[in-house]
C-alpha positions in Angstrom: 146.9 134.6 103.0 143.7 133.1 102.5 141.6 133.7 105.7 137.9 133.9 106.9 136.1 135.1 109.8 133.7 132.1 110.6 130.2 131.8 111.8 131.5 130.5 115.2 132.8 133.5 115.9 130.4 135.5 115.6 127.9 133.2 117.4 131.0 133.9 120.1 130.8 137.3 120.2 127.3 137.2 120.1 127.2 135.4 123.2 130.3 137.4 124.7 128.1 140.6 123.9 125.0 139.1 126.2 127.6 138.2 129.4 128.7 142.0 129.0 125.8 143.5 129.0 124.3 141.1 131.9 127.8 141.4 134.0 126.8 143.4 137.0 130.1 145.4 136.5 128.7 146.9 133.7 125.9 149.5 132.9 125.0 149.8 129.2 122.1 152.0 128.3 120.3 152.5 125.2 119.7 156.4 124.8 118.2 159.0 122.4 119.2 161.8 121.1 119.9 164.8 119.0 116.5 167.1 119.0 118.0 169.4 116.1 119.0 167.5 113.2 118.6 170.2 110.7 120.6 173.0 112.7 123.6 174.0 110.8 126.6 172.7 112.6 128.7 169.4 113.6 127.2 166.0 112.8 124.1 168.1 111.1 122.4 168.5 107.6 119.7 171.0 106.5 118.8 167.8 104.5 118.6 165.3 107.6 115.0 163.7 107.2 115.1 163.4 103.3 118.8 162.2 103.3 119.7 160.6 106.8 123.4 160.6 106.7 125.3 158.1 108.2 127.0 157.9 111.5 130.6 158.8 111.7 132.8 156.0 113.2 135.3 157.8 115.1 136.1 159.4 118.7 135.2 162.7 117.6 131.4 161.5 116.0 131.2 159.9 119.6 131.5 162.5 121.8 129.5 164.5 119.8 126.6 161.6 120.3 127.5 161.9 124.3 126.8 165.7 124.5 123.5 165.8 122.1 122.1 162.9 124.0 118.7 163.2 125.6 118.2 160.3 127.9 118.6 156.6 128.4 117.3 153.3 129.7 119.2 150.5 131.2 119.3 147.3 129.3 119.2 144.4 131.8 118.7 140.7 131.1 115.1 140.7 130.5 115.2 143.2 127.7 118.1 141.2 125.8 117.5 138.1 123.5 119.4 136.7 120.8 117.7 136.2 117.5 117.2 134.2 114.5 115.7 135.1 111.0 112.2 134.5 110.9 111.0 131.5 108.8 107.5 131.0 108.9 105.7 127.6 108.3 103.8 127.7 105.4 101.9 124.6 103.5 103.1 123.6 99.9 106.5 125.0 101.1 110.2 123.4 100.9 112.3 123.8 103.2 115.9 122.7 103.0 117.3 120.1 105.4 120.3 120.5 108.3 123.1 119.6 106.8 126.7 120.1 108.2 128.4 120.5 104.7 126.9 123.5 103.0 129.0 125.3 101.0 130.0 127.4 97.8 130.2 124.0 96.1 127.8 122.3 97.6 124.9 125.0 98.2 121.6 124.6 100.0 118.9 123.1 97.3 115.8 125.5 97.8 117.4 128.9 98.3 121.2 127.9 96.9 122.6 129.6 99.5 126.0 128.5 101.0 125.5 128.9 104.6 123.6 126.5 106.8 122.3 129.9 108.4 121.5 131.7 105.9 118.7 128.9 104.8 115.2 128.2 105.6 116.3 125.0 107.7 114.2 125.5 110.8 110.2 127.0 111.5 108.4 128.8 113.8 104.3 127.5 113.6 101.3 129.7 114.0 101.6 128.6 118.2 105.6 129.9 118.3 107.0 127.0 118.7 110.2 126.1 116.3 111.3 123.1 115.1 114.3 121.9 112.7 114.0 120.0 109.9 115.8 117.1 109.8 114.9 115.4 106.4 112.9 116.6 103.9 112.3 114.1 101.6 115.1 115.1 99.4 117.4 112.5 97.1 119.0 112.5 94.3 116.0 112.6 91.8 114.6 115.4 94.5 117.2 117.5 95.5 114.8 120.2 97.2 113.0 117.6 98.5 109.3 117.7 99.0 106.4 120.4 99.9 105.7 120.5 103.6 101.6 119.9 104.0 101.6 119.1 107.7 102.2 121.9 110.3 104.6 120.8 112.9 102.5 121.1 116.3 104.6 118.5 118.7 106.3 118.6 121.6 107.9 115.7 121.6 111.6 115.2 122.5 112.3 112.6 119.2 112.1 113.8 116.0 109.0 113.0 114.2 106.6 113.3 111.4 104.3 116.1 112.0 101.2 114.3 110.3 99.8 111.6 108.3 100.1 113.0 104.3 103.0 111.3 103.8 105.4 114.5 102.6 108.8 112.6 103.8 109.5 115.4 106.7 110.9 114.7 109.6 111.1 117.4 112.5 112.9 118.3 115.6 111.1 120.1 118.3 113.4 122.7 120.2 111.4 125.3 121.7 108.6 127.7 122.6 108.8 131.5 122.7 107.4 132.8 126.1 103.9 135.2 126.0 106.1 138.1 127.7 108.9 137.9 124.9 106.5 137.7 121.8 104.8 141.2 123.3 107.9 142.3 124.0 110.4 141.1 121.0 107.5 141.0 119.0 109.4 141.3 114.9 108.0 140.3 111.2 111.7 139.7 110.7 113.3 137.8 113.8 112.7 135.2 116.0 113.5 135.2 119.6 115.9 132.8 121.2 115.3 131.8 124.7 118.5 133.3 127.0 120.5 131.1 129.1 120.0 127.9 127.1 122.7 126.2 128.8 122.4 126.8 132.5 118.5 127.1 132.2 116.6 125.1 135.1 113.3 125.3 133.3 111.7 122.2 132.9 111.3 121.9 129.3 114.7 123.4 128.4 116.7 120.5 130.6 114.3 118.1 129.0 115.4 119.2 125.3 118.8 120.0 126.0 119.0 116.8 127.8 117.7 114.8 125.4 120.0 115.9 122.4 122.9 115.2 124.7 121.4 111.3 125.9 124.8 110.0 127.6 128.2 111.2 127.7 129.7 108.8 126.1 127.7 108.9 122.7 128.5 112.6 121.8 128.2 112.9 117.4 125.2 110.4 117.1 124.4 109.6 113.4 120.8 110.6 112.9 120.4 110.6 109.6 121.7 109.0 105.6 121.3 110.7 102.8 120.9 109.4 99.7 122.6 111.5 96.9 123.0 109.0 94.5 120.9 105.4 95.1 123.5 103.9 92.5 122.1 99.8 91.2 122.7 96.6 92.1 122.8 96.8 95.7 121.2 94.6 98.3 119.1 95.4 101.1 120.8 94.8 104.3 121.9 96.4 107.9 125.9 97.9 107.1 128.2 99.9 109.4 128.8 103.7 109.2 132.6 103.9 109.1 134.7 107.5 110.2 136.1 108.8 112.8 133.5 107.4 115.3 132.5 104.2 116.3 129.0 102.2 116.6 126.8 103.4 113.6 124.4 101.1 111.8 122.2 102.0 108.7 119.6 99.8 107.0 119.0 99.8 103.4 116.2 99.2 101.0 117.0 98.6 97.5 114.0 98.2 94.7 114.3 95.4 92.0 117.2 96.9 90.0 118.8 97.5 93.2 118.7 101.4 93.4 118.9 102.5 96.9 115.4 104.0 97.5 115.8 104.6 101.9 118.1 104.2 104.7 117.3 104.2 108.7 119.9 104.6 111.0 119.5 102.0 113.4 122.8 102.9 115.9 123.5 106.3 115.8 127.0 105.2 117.3 129.2 108.0 119.0 132.3 110.2 118.1 131.7 110.6 114.5 132.6 114.4 112.6 133.0 112.7 109.5 131.1 109.5 108.2 131.1 107.3 105.5 129.0 103.7 105.0 130.1 100.8 104.2 128.3 99.1 101.7 131.2 96.3 100.9 128.1 93.4 101.9 125.9 94.9 100.0 127.8 95.7 96.3 127.1 94.0 93.7 129.1 90.6 92.8 131.7 90.4 90.6 134.4 93.2 92.2 133.3 96.0 89.9 130.1 98.8 90.6 129.0 100.2 87.7 126.6 102.2 88.9 128.1 103.2 92.4 125.8 104.8 94.9 126.6 107.9 97.1 125.2 108.3 100.7 126.2 110.9 103.0 126.1 110.7 106.8 124.5 113.9 108.0 126.7 114.9 111.1 124.2 116.5 113.9 125.8 119.2 116.1 128.4 117.7 118.6 126.2 116.7 121.5 122.9 116.2 119.7 120.2 117.9 118.2 119.0 121.2 120.6 121.8 120.9 123.1 123.2 123.9 122.0 120.7 125.8 119.9 122.6 129.0 119.8 125.2 126.9 117.4 122.5 125.2 115.9 120.3 127.9 114.8 123.8 130.4 114.2 122.5 133.0 116.8 124.7 135.9 115.8 122.6 138.6 115.7 121.3 140.4 119.2 117.8 141.9 119.7 117.9 144.7 122.3 114.2 146.7 123.9 114.2 149.6 125.5 110.9 151.8 126.4 110.4 155.7 126.7 107.0 156.6 128.0 105.9 159.6 129.9 106.1 157.9 133.6 109.4 160.4 134.4 110.5 163.2 134.1 114.1 162.1 133.0 112.1 161.1 129.8 110.5 164.9 128.6 107.5 164.5 126.0 107.9 167.6 124.4 110.8 167.3 123.2 112.3 165.2 119.7 115.1 163.0 118.7 117.0 161.8 115.5 119.4 159.5 116.9 119.4 156.1 118.6 122.5 154.7 120.5 124.1 152.2 123.2 126.4 153.8 125.8 128.4 151.6 128.0 129.9 152.7 131.2 128.8 156.6 131.6 129.9 157.3 135.1 128.8 159.4 138.0 128.7 163.6 137.6 131.5 163.7 140.2 133.5 160.9 139.1 135.8 159.5 136.2 136.1 155.4 137.3 132.6 155.0 139.2 129.9 153.6 136.7 126.4 155.3 136.9 124.2 151.9 137.8 120.7 153.4 137.8 117.7 151.9 135.9 117.7 155.4 133.7 119.9 158.9 133.3 119.0 162.6 131.8 121.6 164.1 130.2 120.0 167.0 130.1 120.9 170.1 132.1 117.9 172.2 133.5 116.5 175.5 134.4 113.6 176.5 136.6 111.9 179.6 135.1 109.4 182.5 136.5 106.5 182.0 135.2 106.0 185.2 133.4 108.5 185.7 129.9 108.0 187.1 126.7 107.9 184.4 123.7 107.7 180.5 124.2 110.9 178.1 124.3 111.1 176.1 121.0 112.7 173.2 120.3 116.1 172.9 118.8 116.9 176.7 119.3 120.1 178.2 120.8 119.5 180.0 124.1 122.0 182.3 125.5 122.9 184.3 128.7 125.4 186.8 129.7 127.3 185.7 132.5 130.7 186.6 133.6 133.6 186.0 131.0 131.1 185.4 127.8 128.0 184.1 126.7 126.6 181.1 128.5 124.7 178.9 125.2 122.7 176.1 124.6 120.0 174.2 123.0 116.7 174.0 124.2 115.5 170.1 124.2 112.2 170.3 126.3 110.0 172.9 128.1 107.5 171.4 130.3 104.8 174.7 130.9 103.3 172.6 134.0 106.7 172.8 136.1 108.4 175.6 134.4 111.1 173.8 133.7 113.8 174.3 130.6 116.2 171.4 129.5 118.9 172.2 127.3 121.8 170.5 126.2 125.3 171.6 124.9 128.0 170.6 121.8 130.3 172.3 120.1 128.4 173.5 117.4 127.8 176.3 119.7 131.1 177.3 119.7 132.3 177.5 116.2 131.1 180.5 115.0 132.6 180.5 111.2 129.6 180.0 109.2 128.6 177.5 111.4 131.8 174.9 110.5 133.4 172.7 112.6 136.9 175.0 111.4 140.0 175.5 114.2 140.9 178.5 111.8 141.7 181.3 114.2 139.3 184.0 113.6 138.4 187.2 115.3 135.5 185.5 117.4 137.3 183.1 119.1 138.0 184.9 122.3 134.2 185.7 122.4 132.3 182.9 121.3 134.6 179.7 122.0 134.1 179.8 125.6 131.8 177.4 127.0 130.6 179.1 130.3 127.3 177.6 132.2 124.4 179.2 132.7 124.4 181.6 136.5 121.7 182.1 138.3 122.2 185.0 139.4 123.2 186.4 135.9 120.7 188.3 133.6 117.9 187.1 131.3 117.7 183.9 129.1 117.7 184.9 125.4 116.1 185.2 122.6 112.4 184.9 125.0 113.7 187.0 128.3 112.8 184.8 131.0 114.7 184.8 134.6 115.7 181.9 136.9 113.8 181.2 139.6 116.3 181.0 142.1 114.5 179.2 144.7 112.9 176.7 142.3 112.5 173.1 144.4 114.7 174.4 147.4 117.6 172.1 146.6 114.9 169.4 146.2 113.8 167.3 143.3 110.1 167.3 143.7 107.9 170.5 143.4 104.2 171.4 144.2 101.9 172.7 141.4 98.5 172.5 141.9 98.4 170.6 145.1 100.7 168.2 143.4 103.8 166.8 144.3 105.7 166.5 140.9 109.5 164.3 141.6 111.2 166.6 138.8 114.0 163.3 138.5 116.9 165.6 139.8 118.1 168.0 142.4 118.1 171.9 141.7 120.1 174.1 143.1 119.8 177.6 142.6 117.2 177.3 139.9 119.5 175.0 138.0 120.0 171.6 137.7 123.1 169.0 136.0 122.8 166.1 134.0 122.7 162.6 136.2 125.8 161.3 134.3 128.8 162.1 133.1 128.6 163.5 129.8 132.4 163.1 128.4 132.5 159.6 130.1 131.2 156.1 128.6 131.3 154.2 125.2 129.4 154.8 122.1 129.1 151.3 120.8 126.3 151.8 118.6 124.5 155.0 116.5 121.7 154.9 114.3 120.4 158.0 112.6 116.9 157.9 112.1 114.4 160.6 110.6 113.4 163.1 113.6 110.7 162.1 115.6 108.7 164.5 118.0 107.5 162.5 121.1 104.0 163.4 122.4 102.2 162.0 126.0 99.9 159.9 123.8 102.9 157.7 122.4 105.6 155.6 124.0 108.6 154.5 121.9 109.3 150.9 122.1 113.3 150.8 120.5 114.1 147.6 119.2 118.1 147.3 118.3 119.2 144.7 116.2 122.8 144.1 116.5 124.8 141.4 114.0 128.1 140.4 114.5 
């Protein structure tokens, strides 16, 4: 059986995702992870930076991403927006007009596309104002329409031409992007669409929305009648628009041969989902129509242009923003990352059911080291400690020379010892090498650099004093050790992107922008 997933389903899914993010019962986070992607082991390759592997979509890979995550930042309503493609108004360019009937058999004239939402039927101007093209001067003799000469800049509520050039374009103003959104969500590929359009109390949005739906009794008003074929032998006059609606009327103008040259809707009527112009009173005499015209009433959005811009513009993409800087010790600047992801509803460390709700988290464990030891911790290298029952293992994620805090993570690559492959075959190293053991305050030094744990570090606190300065460590240390701020086995990984390895630095900030397409 033939079937499709409709554009409206994708738009709905995007809206549902935003609703889920801003629902106070949920916690979504952008996280960074995997600081040693070229180490041999699970989910890694020695050629990572030159041949980045695609993430694997299964539960095994997702749980590994949780193990190798470094830290996360909560997604809030201020950091998520619907987006559409960036279409900049440019002089001498032909734009497609809004039509309800683009398809494989009726492609967009300028871009030869089968979807309205893929076509350039809207623009953003130099002032970050967005307009939809109601008419572009096209006809049966000018299928692609005219080239736009006048940049739309007006903010009037009704559709209008943009200038005096006579280019034939009719534009409808929709919205302006706020300065804060321009700064935060700036993109060369996408235009940010305001949140909460349907419920916003912003005066401008309310005016545009209510103008689009001018009366609760008049949905589906006809605004434009397209001349697909001007025909011949017709008279000028005003005729009815028939269909499943009522009350529509259109004025017809013809030239000396009776060819229809222009139309103007004089009454939009209401309730149309399909329509046909009744030219009976203007037809040539004699009963036959040797050169029939073809006029196509354009069906606007059900409640008018500007009422529901998400459906009108096809907002099936979401942009998520997160910034990681040096403002907190949760985000160490002396680390690296090669994965960006989104996790939903991680829980607190002591629970499988209580959702973590803080603004940020660290998934790293910490060790407060004494001030003197040989060598220096290197990001991504393996550390070990002989403890009761075997060997504790981890990968270095960060070492803060000021606080002497080493942060580390653990994943399965540390415990499969068969040539560093993930292999459940029974080997004689399983008993000694595959036990997951924790680092201990009272155990021997940590290798390979022979560091000792400062068991009095922070004294069961999250603060220490260095050189007279009080430093907030972000997590509490007990016996020189700290634990992750979330349950690292919890939450749902809903997005993973493998990237070339990025080295963090105190002089830089990572502005992460994730595009989700539904």
